[in-house]
N, C-alpha and C positions, 0 to 999 in steps of 0.2 A: 707527172703533175701530182701534187699533194692535195687531197680533198679534205675539207673539214669533216670531222665526225659529228654526227647528230644522233639524237635518240630516234627510235623507230616511230614515235608518234609524230604525226604530220599536222601542223597548224591548219586551220580552216581555209585561209586564203591560199596557202600552198597547195592544199588538196584540191581546191576548186580549179586552180591553174593547171595542175597535173591532169585532172579529169578532162578539162577543156582541150588540152593538147591531145589526149588519148582519142577523144571523139573526132577531132579534126583529121586524124591520121597523118596528114602531111606534116604537121608540126611534131606530133608525138612519136612517129615511127622513124623520123630522120635523126641525123646526128644533132640537130638543133634540140630535139626533145630530150635526149640524154644529157646534153650539156646543161640545159636549163634545170632539169630535175636534180642533177648532182649539186647544183648551187642552191636549191631550195632547202629551207629548214625541214628536218625530218627525213632526209635521205638516209636509208638504212646503212648501218655501219658495214664497212668491208670486213670480211673474215680476217682474223689476225694471221700474221706470218706463221707458217708451220701448222695451220689449221688442219691440214690433211696429212701431216707427217706419219709415215708408216702405214697409210691406208691405200688399198687398191681400188682404182676407179677405171671403168671401161668407157670408151668413147667410140661409138660406131660412126662410120663415114669420116674417119679421122685423118684422111690424107688430103683434104682440100678445104679451103674456105673457113667456115665457122668451126669445122672439126679441128683444124690445126690450131686455131685460136683457143678453142676449148681445152685442148691438150696442154697448151702453153700456160693457160690460166690455172689449171689444176696442178701442173708440175711446179709452178711458182709457189704454190701453197704446200709443197712437200709431198704430194701424192705420187705413188707408183702408178703411172698411167699406161693403160693397155690400149693400143691403137687397133681397133677392129676394122679391117678394110677388106674390100673385095679383091683389090689388086695388090698382092703382097710386095712385089718389087717396088711399086710406087710408095707403099707404106714405109718400106725400109729407107727409101730416099728421104722421105719426109722426116723420119726418125733421126736420120743423120743430120739433116739440116737444122732441126730443132736442137739437137745435141751440140751443134757448133755454137748456136746462140745461147744455149743454156747448158753448160757443161755438167752441172750437177743434176740435171733432169734424169729421172729413172723411167725409162720408156721401153716398151716391148710391143712388137707387132704380131697380130694374129690375123689369119685369113678367115673371112666368113662372108658369104653372100646373104645379106639380111632378107632379100626377097625370096630365097629358097628355104622353105621351112625345114626340109630335111637337113640342109647344111647348117641352119641355125641350131637344130637339136644336136648335130654332131659337134659343133663348136662348143655349145654349152656343156656337153659331156666332157670334152677335153679340158676346157679351162676350169670347169667345176671340180675336176679331179685334182687340179693343181692348186687352186686357191680355196682355202676353207672358209674365208670370209671376204666378201666384196662390199666395200663401203657404198659405192654408187655406180649406176649405169646411166650414161647420157645417150639416149637414143637420138642420134643426130643424122644418121644416114638418110639421104634424100635422092629422089629421081623425078624427072619430068620428061618421059619419053614423048617424042614428037607425034607418034601415032599409037593407037591402042596396042599394048604389049601385054603378054601374059607371063606370069612366073612359071617356074617348073611345076607347080601344083595347079596351074590353070587359073590363077587369080589375076585380076587386073593389077599391073605392076605397081602403080602408085599406092594402091591399097595394101598390097603385099609388103612393100618396103616400109611404109609409114605406120601401118596398123598391125598387120598379122605378125610380121617378123619381130617387132618389139614385144608384142604380147607373148609370143611363143618363147622368146629368149628369157624374158623376165620370169615367166612361169617355170621354165626349166632350171633357173638359177635361184628359185625361192629359198632353198636351204642356205645357200651362201650369202644371200641378200638379207637374211633375217636381221631386222634392226637397221637396215640400210636405206638407201634412197634411190629412186628412179625418176628421171626427168625425160619427158617427151618433148622434143623440139618441134613445135608446131609452126603456124604461119598466120599472120594477120589476114592472109587471103581467105581464110575460112569464113570471115564475116560476110562474104558475098554469096555463100552457099548454104542451103538447107540440108539437113540430114536426109540422105536418100537410102533408107533401109530397104526400099523396094527394088533398088538397082545398084547394089554395091560393086558389081562388076562393070558398070558403065556399058551395058549392052544396048540400051535404048538411046536413040537420037545420034546426032553427029558427035564424034569424039573430039574433045578439046583438051589439050595437055594442061592448060592452066585450070580448067574446071575440074578435071580429074584430080589434080594436085590438091586444090582447095577442098574438094569433097572428102578426100582421105584425111585431111587435117581437121575437117568438121567432125568426121567419125571419131578421131582421136579425142577431141574435147567432150563430145557427147558421151563417150564411153568412160571418160575420166573418173567420175564418181563411182561407177560400178566396179571398175578395176581397182580403184583405191580401197573400196570396201573389201574386195576379195583378198587383196594382198596385205591388208591391215591385220589379217589373222596371223601373219608372220612378222608383224611390226615393220612392214616395208612401207616407206613413205613415198607416195607417188605425186608428182606435180607435172604440169605442162607449162610451157612458156612459148612466147614468140619473140623473135629477135629484132622486130622492126624491119626496116628496109635497109638491108646490108648489101654491099657491093661484092657479092659472092660469085664464084664461077657459074653457079646455076642461074643467077640473074643475068650474067654476061652472055651465057650461051642461049638461054631460053626466052629472055625478055629484053632484047636489045633496044627496042623502042622506048620502053619504060626506063631503062638505064640511061639512055641518051638524054631524056628529059630531067631525070632526078639525080644524075650523077654528082652534081656539086654538093648535095646534102645527104647522099647515101652514107650509112654508117660503115666504118671499117669492121673487119672481122672480130676484132677484140671487143668492140662496142656491142656487136650483135651477140657475142657469146657471154657477155657479162652476167646476165641473169642465170644462165645455166650453171656457171661456176659458183655463183653466189648460193643458189639453191642446194648445190652439192656440199657446200662447206659451212654455211652459216649456222651458228648455234644461238639459241635453241632452234631446232628445225621448224620451218614455217608450217602453217596448217596444211594438211594433206588434201588431195583431190581438188586443188584450185588451179586456175589458169593465170599465169603471171606475165607481166611485161615491165621491164625496168624496175624490177624488185618490188612490184606491187600487184596485188590481185586485180584482175580485170574481168569484166563480164564476157560471156561467150556469145552474146547477141547484142547487136547495136540497133537492129531494126526488127519490127514485129514479124516480118515475113520469114525470118529464119528460126523462129521458135518452133519447137516440135513437141508433140504431146507424149504421154507415157506410152501409148501404143507404138509409136514410131521408135522410141528408144528401146522398148522391149523387143521389137522385131530386129533392130540392129544388134542387140545383145545376143539374140538367138542365132543370128548369122555368125557373129564373131565367135561365139562358143563352139559352133560346129566347125567353122573354117579353121580355127586355131587349135582344134582338138582338145578344148577344155572340157572337163567333166561337168555335167549338168548339175551335179548334186551340191557343189560347194560354192 
């Protein structure tokens, strides 16, 4: 389908409709929201063909769902895409399947368990010795274990995969990423949770997979401005986004009741991945340290009860600094 190109300025009525859909969630997060927004005046222009020609881009969690769609979207723009996966044989099967659909795609598979910080550092050392420049990393890997699970380093697994692994990987690849971009794939589920700097390991109360998932995504966006400031010293541009409600394997496996109700309007993987690909490719690069959905900056709080003060954010930063092994001084 060909979409009309518009300038990035959005007329007032279109902006009001866009915002109303966003706050309603049901309209904004579904396939309805994206279709309407694409038709509104001011929809941001697609990156041009060849926008990522000759550039290396890493995608974690690249062997299913949004990850596959992100790989395809980046490859279509000419990127050399590196599929970072925990299950290497599965990654190779996915690479071959994409290659059949896209014979010109430049794809390579790497093994890394994003929840295991030692393995993340190993992987960063290997790929960093081979690639002198990395244009972008899309941190897409996700988990939702049915019961409380710990990583190799003893961290709650959702927090390890969604927060600690991406931070450690980006930190280790700072020299290669200088002047590049990093995208954290978050979730609209964060809107229902407040930052719990007092319990990042989910040790208090009854464990809930969906709550743990949403808390880790809340941690991502609360730390977003602090991480953006840190990595801006190397001109690394950090963004976060959420894909809306997409019919991913994670939703199918972990949220069957939700899927049964919403399936007619769930986004496909390409619709969910659209903003990740756009953030990696669009020029000029969008403002850093922001939270995006459907190519527009969104608030990180929709209700007063999820707002957190500076003390809570500072406590979370102190935990992240220690858990990810960041030096306190920079």
